[in-house]
C-alpha positions, -999 to +999 in steps of 0.1 A: -431-407+202-416-442+202-419-446+164-392-419+160-367-432+185-333-444+174-317-476+186-303-476+221-267-471+210-254-440+228-237-428+196-271-426+179-294-415+207-311-382+197-326-358+222-336-322+223-301-315+236-283-333+207-259-310+189-266-307+152-236-302+128-239-280+098-263-295+073-270-323+098-238-341+088-237-359+121-269-378+112-275-406+088-300-400+059-325-422+077-321-402+109-326-370+090-358-384+075-371-394+110-363-359+124-381-342+094-411-365+100-411-356+137-412-319+128-441-325+105-460-343+132-455-314+156-467-289+131-501-306+125-503-292+090-535-294+069-514-304+039-484-327+042-461-335+013-438-366+018-412-370-008-396-404-004-399-398+034-389-434+043-366-443+015-335-445+037-350-466+065-353-504+068-387-520+060-396-526+096-390-490+105-409-480+073-439-501+084-439-484+118-437-450+103-465-457+079-487-467+108-479-435+126-485-414+094-519-429+090-529-423+126-513-388+131-522-373+097-557-387+095-571-352+092-546-339+067-543-340+029-514-363+024-494-361-009-468-388-010-440-395-035-429-431-031-413-460-049-422-485-023-457-497-034-465-508+002-462-472+012-491-460-008-512-491-015-539-481+010-542-445-001-575-432-014-561-423-049-529-430-067-513-409-094-489-429-116-462-410-136-441-424-164-413-402-177-428-372-160-462-377-176-495-386-158-504-420-171-529-433-145-550-419-117-576-439-098-582-459-066-556-486-059-583-512-064-592-500-099-556-496-108-546-531-097-575-546-115-567-528-148-553-554-172-521-541-189-521-511-165-488-496-155-496-497-118-507-534-121-475-542-139-454-524-112-472-545-086-466-577-105-429-569-110-425-560-073-427-596-061-455-586-037-485-587-060-506-611-039-499-591-007-506-558-024-538-571-041-550-585-007-544-552+010-563-533-017-593-557-015-593-557+023-595-519+023-623-519-003-642-544+018-638-523+050-650-492+031-680-511+018-690-523+053-686-488+068 
């Protein structure tokens, strides 16, 4: 799968023949995340838990991975822990925690529209509010038309 390839540098090319050091110490954190994602793709699990699955990759790679996740796990229940709001903005439901407590749970559209809501404030502080809001509204419109 091309989404999971590493750059062409021979030092970072990974294949099925690549030797793995104890604990994967010969891979960067981002490479480890990509390998773990590849394993999850091959398993085709009904439930997939992603805990900061793309936190150690650049934004371009993250966007490509997010596209692959949405395509390849379309039939799975996807539980994602993420700090990057773009990662989860198009999910069906969002659960917002604050200091380990559940503070909000709803659709991204309802959460972003909620005045004084924690999720809305997170979006405002992100510097990407307009983009996030547009994404949420576009998804809601697509669902309405379907």
